[in-house]
VEXKE-957300 format. One record per residue: residue number from 1; residue in three letters; chain; x, y, z of N, C-alpha, C in turn. Coordinates in pm, 1 decimal. Layout:
N
 num residu chaine      npx      npy      npz     capx     capy     capz      cpx      cpy      cpz
 NUM    Ala      A        X        Y        Z        X        Y        Z        X        Y        Z
...
***
This chain:
145
 num residu chaine      npx      npy      npz     capx     capy     capz      cpx      cpy      cpz
   1    Met      A     85.4   -117.3      0.0      0.0      0.0      0.0     89.7    123.2      0.0
   2    Asn      A     63.9    213.3    -94.0    143.8    335.1   -105.8    108.8    429.4      9.0
   3    Thr      A    204.7    447.6     98.9    183.0    525.4    220.8    275.2    646.2    224.3
   4    Thr      A    221.3    758.4    266.7    298.9    881.6    281.8    272.2    938.5    420.7
   5    Leu      A    376.4    990.8    483.2    364.8   1054.8    614.5    412.0   1198.7    600.7
   6    Ile      A    322.5   1291.4    629.5    353.2   1434.1    623.2    331.6   1492.9    761.9
   7    Tyr      A    428.7   1569.8    807.1    417.1   1628.1    941.1    473.0   1769.8    942.0
   8    Ser      A    428.6   1845.3   1038.5    483.2   1977.2   1064.8    507.7   1986.3   1214.6
   9    Ser      A    626.0   2032.3   1250.2    661.8   2041.4   1391.4    748.8   2163.5   1413.3
  10    Leu      A    700.7   2255.3   1492.9    777.8   2376.2   1520.1    870.8   2359.9   1640.2
  11    Thr      A    837.4   2270.6   1732.5    917.7   2254.9   1853.6    991.7   2120.8   1861.9
  12    Gly      A    959.5   2027.9   1772.2   1025.1   1897.5   1773.1    943.1   1786.6   1835.8
  13    Asn      A    834.9   1820.1   1905.5    752.7   1717.1   1969.0    688.4   1624.9   1865.1
  14    Thr      A    620.5   1684.2   1768.0    552.1   1604.2   1666.0    652.7   1534.3   1576.2
  15    Arg      A    769.5   1593.3   1557.9    874.9   1528.3   1478.7    913.7   1394.4   1541.9
  16    Lys      A    921.9   1389.3   1673.9    956.4   1264.4   1742.5    851.5   1156.9   1715.4
  17    Val      A    725.0   1195.4   1719.7    616.4   1100.9   1693.1    621.8   1056.5   1546.6
  18    Ala      A    640.5   1152.4   1456.6    648.2   1120.8   1313.4    762.6   1023.6   1285.1
  19    Lys      A    874.0   1042.4   1353.4    990.2    957.4   1330.0    962.2    811.4   1365.5
  20    Val      A    900.5    786.5   1481.2    872.7    647.0   1518.7    765.5    586.9   1428.0
  21    Met      A    670.2    666.7   1385.5    568.3    615.9   1293.6    630.0    583.1   1157.6
  22    Ala      A    713.5    671.8   1107.3    778.4    648.6    977.7    864.8    523.1    982.5
  23    Gln      A    937.2    504.2   1090.5   1019.1    383.0   1105.3    930.8    258.6   1106.6
  24    Glu      A    821.3    264.5   1177.6    728.5    151.0   1185.2    670.2    117.8   1048.0
  25    Leu      A    640.1    221.2    970.8    577.8    203.7    839.5    677.5    179.1    727.9
  26    Gly      A    804.3    208.3    754.7    907.1    194.2    651.6    895.6    299.4    542.6
  27    Val      A    858.8    422.3    582.0    845.6    532.7    487.5    931.1    650.3    534.2
  28    Glu      A    951.2    745.3    444.2   1022.5    867.4    480.1    924.6    968.1    539.4
  29    Met      A    974.4   1047.7    632.3    896.4   1159.1    685.5    905.9   1273.5    584.1
  30    Arg      A    795.3   1336.3    555.9    793.1   1448.3    461.4    736.4   1571.7    528.5
  31    Arg      A    787.5   1686.4    490.3    732.6   1814.3    535.4    632.1   1860.0    430.4
  32    Pro      A    533.5   1941.6    466.1    431.5   1983.5    370.3    487.0   2044.6    241.5
  33    Gly      A    592.3   2120.5    248.8    647.9   2185.5    130.6    724.8   2092.7     37.5
  34    Glu      A    747.5   1969.8     77.4    823.7   1875.4     -4.9    739.2   1804.9   -110.2
  35    Leu      A    608.0   1814.7   -100.2    518.2   1748.5   -194.4    425.9   1849.5   -259.4
  36    Thr      A    390.9   1823.6   -382.8    295.6   1911.2   -450.6    161.9   1841.7   -472.3
  37    Asp      A    162.4   1709.0   -473.4     36.8   1636.0   -488.3     48.6   1500.9   -418.9
  38    Leu      A    -60.8   1429.2   -416.8    -64.3   1298.4   -350.5   -101.8   1188.4   -449.3
  39    Glu      A    -62.6   1204.8   -574.0    -96.6   1106.5   -676.3    -43.3    968.0   -638.0
  40    Gly      A   -130.2    869.8   -640.2    -93.5    732.3   -609.3    -93.1    697.4   -461.4
  41    Val      A   -110.2    796.0   -374.1   -110.5    770.1   -230.4   -242.9    705.2   -191.0
  42    Glu      A   -234.7    596.1   -116.6   -353.4    526.1    -70.6   -377.5    547.2     78.9
  43    Leu      A   -268.4    562.9    152.9   -275.2    583.4    297.7   -187.8    702.9    333.5
  44    Leu      A   -247.1    799.8    400.2   -178.4    924.1    433.3   -181.7    947.2    583.8
  45    Phe      A    -65.2    966.0    642.1    -53.7   1005.5    782.1    -25.4   1154.7    784.0
  46    Leu      A   -108.3   1230.6    855.2    -92.5   1375.9    867.5    -71.0   1411.3   1013.5
  47    Gly      A     37.2   1483.9   1042.2     65.6   1519.3   1180.1    108.4   1663.1   1198.1
  48    Ser      A     69.9   1716.5   1313.9    107.1   1853.5   1347.0     92.8   1875.4   1496.9
  49    Gly      A    167.1   1970.9   1545.7    143.3   2020.5   1679.9     22.3   2112.2   1673.3
  50    Val      A    -17.1   2165.6   1786.5   -132.1   2256.4   1789.1    -81.2   2397.8   1815.9
  51    Tyr      A   -122.4   2487.9   1727.7    -78.9   2627.0   1734.9   -203.4   2714.3   1720.1
  52    Ala      A   -242.0   2782.5   1825.5   -363.9   2864.9   1827.3   -485.2   2779.3   1788.3
  53    Asn      A   -493.5   2660.4   1846.4   -604.8   2566.3   1826.9   -614.4   2506.6   1686.6
  54    Arg      A   -510.9   2520.7   1606.3   -510.0   2467.4   1470.2   -376.4   2399.4   1442.4
  55    Pro      A   -369.3   2324.3   1331.5   -240.1   2267.9   1292.4   -146.7   2379.3   1244.3
  56    Ala      A    -22.6   2346.6   1224.6     76.1   2443.7   1176.4     32.8   2502.9   1042.3
  57    Arg      A     69.3   2626.0   1020.2     31.9   2697.3    897.8     78.5   2623.2    772.3
  58    Ser      A    197.2   2566.3    774.2    248.0   2497.9    654.5    158.5   2380.2    616.1
  59    Leu      A    106.3   2307.5    713.6     17.2   2195.1    684.6   -119.7   2245.2    637.4
  60    Arg      A   -168.3   2351.3    695.9   -295.8   2409.8    652.1   -286.5   2455.6    507.0
  61    Arg      A   -176.1   2519.7    472.0   -157.3   2566.8    334.0   -149.7   2449.9    236.9
  62    Phe      A    -74.8   2346.6    275.0    -62.0   2228.9    190.1   -199.7   2168.8    162.6
  63    Leu      A   -278.6   2150.0    266.1   -411.1   2089.9    250.1   -505.0   2178.5    168.7
  64    Ser      A   -493.2   2308.6    186.5   -582.0   2399.1    113.1   -555.3   2392.9    -37.6
  65    Lys      A   -434.0   2359.4    -77.2   -398.9   2352.2   -218.9   -442.2   2221.4   -284.7
  66    Leu      A   -473.2   2119.7   -205.0   -515.9   1992.0   -261.0   -660.3   2002.0   -309.8
  67    Ser      A   -684.2   1951.5   -428.5   -821.6   1956.1   -479.9   -908.5   1849.5   -415.6
  68    Ser      A   -849.4   1733.2   -383.6   -929.6   1624.3   -330.3   -843.3   1524.8   -252.5
  69    Leu      A   -906.7   1460.4   -156.5   -845.5   1347.5    -84.8   -930.9   1222.2   -103.9
  70    Ala      A  -1018.6   1226.3   -204.4  -1105.2   1111.6   -232.2  -1019.4    989.0   -259.5
  71    Glu      A  -1066.2    875.5   -212.1   -997.2    746.6   -229.4   -872.1    732.8   -142.2
  72    Ile      A   -846.3    830.3    -55.4   -729.2    823.7     32.7   -775.7    801.4    175.4
  73    Lys      A   -716.8    702.1    238.0   -742.5    676.0    380.0   -641.2    759.4    458.5
  74    Val      A   -686.4    821.1    567.6   -603.1    917.0    640.0   -598.3    883.0    789.0
  75    Ala      A   -478.9    894.8    845.2   -458.8    882.9    989.6   -403.7   1016.0   1038.3
  76    Leu      A   -458.5   1066.6   1146.1   -416.9   1195.5   1200.6   -337.7   1174.1   1328.7
  77    Phe      A   -234.9   1254.4   1347.3   -157.1   1245.3   1470.5   -100.1   1381.0   1506.8
  78    Gly      A    -63.1   1393.9   1631.7     -2.6   1518.1   1674.7     26.9   1519.9   1822.8
  79    Thr      A     88.1   1628.4   1862.3    118.9   1651.3   2002.8     52.7   1782.1   2045.4
  80    Tyr      A     39.2   1798.5   2175.3    -29.5   1916.8   2225.6     26.0   1955.0   2361.6
  81    Gly      A      7.0   2082.0   2396.0     43.2   2128.6   2528.6    -75.0   2119.7   2622.9
  82    Phe      A   -192.2   2155.9   2573.1   -311.8   2157.6   2656.8   -422.2   2067.0   2603.7
  83    Arg      A   -459.5   2081.0   2475.9   -563.6   1998.4   2413.8   -528.7   1975.1   2266.6
  84    Pro      A   -561.5   1856.4   2212.1   -529.9   1828.0   2071.6   -634.9   1883.9   1974.8
  85    Asn      A   -661.6   2012.8   1981.1   -763.3   2076.0   1895.8   -730.2   2066.6   1747.5
  86    Gln      A   -602.7   2057.2   1713.0   -564.2   2054.1   1572.4   -619.9   1931.6   1501.3
  87    Leu      A   -642.4   1822.7   1572.9   -693.7   1700.7   1509.7   -838.3   1718.6   1464.3
  88    Asp      A   -917.1   1794.6   1539.0  -1054.0   1824.5   1495.7  -1051.0   1905.1   1366.2
  89    Trp      A   -963.6   2004.7   1360.7   -951.1   2087.9   1241.0   -910.4   2001.1   1122.0
  90    Leu      A   -810.8   1914.5   1142.0   -764.5   1827.2   1033.5   -874.7   1731.7    988.2
  91    Ala      A   -946.9   1673.0   1082.5  -1053.6   1579.3   1047.5  -1160.6   1648.3    963.6
  92    Lys      A  -1195.8   1769.3    999.7  -1296.1   1844.7    923.9  -1245.1   1873.7    782.5
  93    Cys      A  -1120.6   1913.9    770.7  -1062.1   1944.3    640.2  -1055.9   1818.7    553.1
  94    Val      A  -1011.3   1708.2    610.4  -1002.7   1581.9    535.6  -1141.5   1540.1    487.7
  95    Gly      A  -1240.6   1552.1    573.5  -1377.3   1518.1    535.5  -1428.7   1603.2    421.4
  96    Lys      A  -1402.1   1733.0    425.4  -1445.9   1823.5    318.8  -1379.8   1789.7    185.2
  97    Lys      A  -1257.7   1736.0    192.1  -1184.0   1701.4     69.9  -1214.5   1559.0     24.0
  98    Gly      A  -1302.5   1488.0     96.7  -1343.9   1355.0     54.3  -1259.9   1240.2    106.9
  99    Gly      A  -1167.1   1266.8    197.0  -1083.8   1161.2    254.4  -1155.1   1089.5    367.9
 100    Glu      A  -1107.9    970.1    398.3  -1165.5    889.2    506.1  -1066.3    882.5    621.9
 101    Val      A  -1103.3    935.1    737.1  -1016.8    931.6    855.0  -1032.3    795.5    923.0
 102    Leu      A   -922.4    720.4    930.4   -923.5    588.2    993.0   -897.5    593.7   1142.9
 103    Gly      A   -831.0    698.2   1189.0   -801.8    707.6   1330.9   -720.6    830.3   1363.8
 104    Arg      A   -709.1    853.9   1495.7   -634.5    969.0   1547.5   -544.5    922.6   1660.9
 105    Phe      A   -428.9    985.6   1668.3   -339.0    962.4   1781.3   -286.8   1097.4   1826.9
 106    Ser      A   -287.1   1118.5   1956.8   -226.0   1240.2   2010.8   -163.7   1208.0   2145.6
 107    Cys      A    -60.6   1281.6   2175.3      1.8   1269.7   2307.0     54.6   1406.4   2347.2
 108    Lys      A     79.9   1417.7   2473.7    131.5   1542.5   2528.2    270.6   1569.9   2472.5
 109    Gly      A    298.1   1695.1   2453.0    431.0   1740.2   2414.1    474.7   1847.8   2511.1
 110    Arg      A    599.8   1876.3   2512.2    648.8   1983.0   2599.0    601.3   2116.5   2544.3
 111    Ser      A    534.1   2194.4   2625.0    477.8   2321.2   2582.4    581.2   2432.6   2600.0
 112    Trp      A    623.6   2489.0   2489.6    723.5   2596.2   2496.2    659.6   2731.6   2523.3
 113    Asp      A    525.3   2737.6   2517.5    456.0   2861.8   2554.2    477.3   2892.7   2701.3
 114    Thr      A    500.6   2790.5   2779.3    518.8   2807.4   2923.9    664.7   2786.2   2963.2
 115    Leu      A    755.6   2825.7   2874.8    899.4   2812.5   2896.5    941.3   2666.9   2917.4
 116    Gly      A    864.8   2575.8   2860.7    897.8   2434.0   2870.9    864.8   2370.3   3003.7
 117    Leu      A    788.3   2440.5   3086.5    757.3   2387.2   3219.2    645.6   2284.6   3216.6
 118    Ile      A    554.5   2296.3   3121.0    443.2   2201.4   3111.1    479.3   2093.7   3009.0
 119    Gly      A    454.3   1970.9   3045.4    479.2   1859.4   2954.5    623.7   1816.6   2946.9
 120    Arg      A    701.3   1853.7   3043.8    842.3   1813.7   3045.3    850.9   1661.3   3039.1
 121    Gly      A    938.4   1608.4   2952.4    955.2   1464.4   2938.5    859.4   1400.2   2839.2
 122    His      A    782.1   1483.2   2768.1    687.9   1432.4   2668.7    731.2   1477.2   2529.4
 123    Pro      A    701.2   1401.8   2427.7    644.3   1268.6   2433.6    741.5   1170.1   2498.3
 124    Ser      A    686.7   1086.5   2583.4    767.7    990.2   2658.5    789.0    863.3   2576.6
 125    Val      A    877.5    778.0   2624.0    903.4    651.0   2556.1    775.2    568.5   2543.8
 126    Pro      A    696.1    553.1   2649.7    570.7    478.0   2632.7    475.7    541.9   2530.6
 127    Glu      A    471.3    674.2   2526.9    386.1    742.2   2428.9    435.3    716.5   2286.7
 128    Leu      A    566.5    716.2   2268.1    622.3    689.0   2136.2    598.2    544.0   2095.0
 129    Glu      A    603.8    453.3   2190.4    572.2    312.7   2161.0    425.5    298.9   2120.9
 130    Thr      A    338.9    373.8   2186.4    196.7    372.1   2151.8    175.8    431.5   2012.9
 131    Ala      A    252.5    533.2   1977.9    244.2    593.2   1844.0    282.8    491.0   1737.0
 132    Ala      A    387.8    414.9   1761.5    429.1    311.1   1666.1    320.0    205.5   1652.3
 133    Ala      A    260.1    166.7   1763.1    151.5     67.8   1760.5     31.5    122.6   1683.0
 134    Phe      A      1.0    249.9   1700.9   -107.9    314.1   1627.5    -81.8    305.4   1476.9
 135    Ala      A     39.7    339.4   1434.7     74.5    333.9   1292.2     56.9    192.7   1237.4
 136    Arg      A    100.4     95.3   1314.0     87.4    -45.2   1274.2    -59.6    -83.5   1257.8
 137    Gln      A   -141.1    -45.2   1355.2   -284.9    -76.7   1352.2   -354.8    -10.1   1233.9
 138    Ile      A   -319.6    112.9   1206.3   -381.5    184.3   1093.9   -343.9    117.2    962.5
 139    Arg      A   -218.6     78.7    947.4   -176.2     12.5    824.4   -255.4   -116.4    803.5
 140    Val      A   -268.1   -197.6    908.2   -343.8   -322.4    899.7   -489.0   -293.3    864.3
 141    Arg      A   -545.8   -195.0    928.4   -686.0   -159.4    903.5   -706.7   -111.3    759.2
 142    Ala      A   -610.6    -34.2    706.0   -620.4     16.0    569.1   -606.0    -96.5    467.4
 143    Glu      A   -522.0   -194.0    498.7   -498.3   -305.2    405.0   -609.5   -409.3    409.9
 144    Asn      A   -681.5   -416.4    520.7   -787.5   -515.7    539.1   -917.6   -448.4    581.3
 145    Pro      A   -982.7   -376.6    490.2  -1104.7   -302.9    529.4  -1218.2   -393.7    573.0
***
């Protein structure tokens, strides 16, 4: 199954999650600006931290330029300091573009808005292991509907 993982991370929290997922899936991690289309993609992992209750601007711009996500199965992931609001935004956008959201994963990240005092030690090793398991489960689910 042709799988692509696209992530945006301003502080490095979501990058850590993307890295373990990409390793589990055997794919490269991509930034939004590295791709212009999703031709041939069957399974798409989209990840971002939460910035002002939305995903990173680069991911929002990338998605806004796509004409359609029809026929693409999508998994959403990200990290957050307080609440994973960006996943709701992503799910709504994917739905409007015709994509099918298979699942969501989020875990706490270190919040740099509070000088790094909140979420210290996150994402943790157990959270990263859970992220890898999530990627594995989504792949199986996408291959065996």
